[in-house]
N, C-alpha and C positions, 0 to 999 in steps of 0.2 A: 462391500465391495467387487471388484472384477479378479481374475486368476491372473495380470498383471498384478497390483495387489499382491498378491498370495507372493506369486515367484521372486516379485518384486525383496521380500524379505527371506528367502530362502535361501538368496546367492551371496551367503558369507558365512552359516553353517546353518549343519544340521540338525533339525531339528528331534529332540528326543520325544519329545509329545507334542503331539500336534489341540487346537481348538477349532473344529471345522464345522462350528455347530455355524458362529458369524457368515462365515462364505454361501453355505445348504443355503442361507435366512433368508441373505442378499441377492443371489445370484442361480437358486437349483440345485436339486440331483442333476439329474438327466446335464447340465451344464457345466457342473463343475469337473460332473468323468470328462466332457467333454474335453475340457481345457487340460486335466488329465494325461492325457493321451496325447492335446496337443501338444506337449512337452515332456514327454516317452526318455525322448531324443533327443532332448537340451543337451548341447552341448558345455555346460556351466554345471559342471562336478559336482555341486555340492548343489549346484536345484531342481538336476537328473536326479537325485539322491535324497533327497525328502520328495519331490514329485510323490518315489517307489511310497519315502514314510507315507504316507503324505494318502493313498490308493491303499494302501496295506487301511487303517487304521480304518477306511472309510466300510468297505470292504470284508477283513475279519475282525478286527477288534469291533465297533461298533452293526457294524450290518445293514446298513443306513440302502443300502436299493433296493429296491425289488428284484422277485426274479425275476420278471423283464430285462428288467438296466440289467443284471449283471450278463445278462444271457445276448443282449444288448452288446454293451461291451469286450464278454467273451467275442465271439459271432468281426469287429472290428476290429482287437485287439491278432483275429491270427487272420486278419485278412493280405488281400497281394501289398496291402498298401502299409500295410504295417511291419508284422513277423517276417515276412517277406520283399521285406521295400528295396529295393536292387541290390541281390539277396547276388547278382547273376555277376557284384561288381570286385567282393570280394572284401580290402582294407576298404575300408570307407565311412566318411561319417555314419552315413546312410547305417551302417551296423551298429549301432549308438541306439539307435527305434531298434531295433530285431531285437538286441538282449536284455535292454531291459521292459520292453513291451509283453517276452514272454512270462520275464516275472508277476507281468501280470494278468498271465495265465493261469501261471504258478500261482496262484493267489485264490484267485477263484476256483481252481481249483482243488483247490485246500478251503475254500469256503462248502464247497459242491458238499469233501469231505463230512464238514459240520454239518453246513445245513443239511443239505441237501434239496439242493438249489435247479439242477440237475434234470431231460430225462438221459436213461439209460442214453437211444441214439443218442443225442446232446450230446452226453457223453465221449458217446464213440468216435461222433462229428472232431471234433473239437482234437482228439487222442490221435485225428487219422495227422490229420494235419498237423499238429509240434513229431510227432515221428517224422510227416513231409521233411518242413526242417530239415532237420536233424537230419537228417538226411545230405542238404543239399549245403549245409553253416559251411561255409569254408576260414575265418579270418579266424586266425587265434591268440587275437593278438591280446596283449592283457592289460597292465597299464600303461595308455599314452599320457605322456611330459607333455600336461595345458588342460588336457581333454576328460583327461579321471581314467577310469579303466571300463574298457571294452566289455572283456566277457562270454562273448557272448553266447560259445561251449558252457563253460559252468553257470552262465546259465539257460542255455538252455538242459542239459543238465541234470540243476534244482527242479527245474518245471516239470521234466521226466517220473524222478520220484514224485512229483507231488500224483500223479497221473497215477503210476503203478500202487503207491500206497489209497486213494482212492477205495472204497467197497467197490466201488465198477467193474473194476483195471481186470479183463478175461486175459488168465495162462494162458491164454492162445497166442498174445501178445510177446510173446516173449522174446522171441530171436528178432523179432523187431525189431526189440531193444536190446538184445546184443549186440545190432548191427550198427547201434544203433555206438555205443559202448566203442568200438570193433575198426568204427574207421582211424576214428583219432590214436588208437591203440597204436593200433597197425598204422604208423607213417616214418616218413624219414625223419619227420616235421615232428618238436617237442607237439606232441602230447595237444599245450593252449592255456597262450597266457603264463607259462612260465612259474605259477604260481598257484600253487593251493589245486590246482588242475586236475591231479592222478583222485586227491580223494573225494571232488566230483562223480570222477565219473566211476569209481569207486559202490560210491553210494547206489548208484543202477543199481549192481549186480546184489547190494549187501541185502536193497532192498526187494530185490524179486526174490530170493530165495528166503527174506524174511516172511513173505506171500506166503508161499507151499512151492517155490521150485526147489526140484533135487538137486546135492553135492556131486553128485553124478553129473550131470546134467547141464550143475557149471564145469567140472572140471574135464569135459569133454570137452567143450564150450574151449576154455582154456589151453590145450593140448590143440586146439585144431587153429591160436593164432598168432605161431610165428610156420610163416609160408615156407616152404623145402628151401637150402641156401644153394646158390645156380654161378657163389665164384669162388677162385681160389683165396683162398686167406691170405690177408693181410693185403690184397689187392686194393683201389679204387673202389671195384665194385662189390668185395668186398660190403665194403665197408653202412654199408647201406644199410645189408641187415643187423649190422650190428647197430644200427641205428636205431632198427627196429626193434631186436630183443633187447639193448637198456630200455626202450618205454614200453613193455609185457614186464620186462623183470621188475620195474618204479610201480608200476599200472600195481600187481598182482603182493607188492612188501607194502601196499595202501591199503587195498583187498585185507590184505594180517590185520594188518594194526588196526583197522575199522569195528573185524570182528571179532576181535581179540578187545579192547575199549570197551562193545557191546556185550560181552559173555559168553558171544554167539558162535557154532558151527565149532569148534574145535577141531574135526576129524579134516576139514575140509583146507584148516588152517596146520593143520603139520604135512597133510600132503602138498601145498603149496609153498613152505618151510623144502620141501626138497623138491618140489618141482623146480626151481629159481638156476637148483644147479643144475638140475638136466637138462635148462635152459643155455645153461654156457654150454654146455655140448655142446646144442645142439648149434650155435648159428657158428662153435671154433675148429666143429668134427672134420 
């Protein structure tokens, strides 16, 4: 069996279960990992999704790779040729590679949480690369007809949640994580992708709260999101601030309901419900 054989079988149907043993026996783990990496940005949406399912199965369900293979795959995933591939181009087909390789990183960090594969230094080096990436990604697209979902930001946020939920996560990275959220919320553009993007952004904040970040710190951060309105109400220039305020409002609603669903931070939820009214007054003052 070759990687081409696997890809051919993945072109028309999402595989719910995978038996990768024949592929491993035929080509070995290194070649299989390389084949999955080479197709992480495949423009056939089903192939791309199946590549992700196969990778998750390999590194999480079965834990087939050695520690060295996990680290090698992580380093390749975080490289300029993958996570940062053509990042200056904005909306291009290279975004599919960046978006889905961030999920590779997510699964490896999740595996580290479960199996303790990385040293603290290796984890921090990966975290720094991930933060750097989220500070540069600008493709906010969701579904692209004929090619499937891009979701660079959504997938990147899932990657960041994996880092936060890892026991190696240092709380002194909290502001860097919140900055990653801020750059997509405080924007004239709609969050990212138009489909459940706010939920993924809210998960970063919820994960930080669960990690021990105080509610007062989150409140202070939220209060600093809305820039000072410097335009007359109802003018063209004012609409810029309306868009930003709306983004913040929708983000806070998602954070509220996510925390409510988890039964967490009742005091912060009550504060959010009050602040959203104040936010509109800030915009239309």
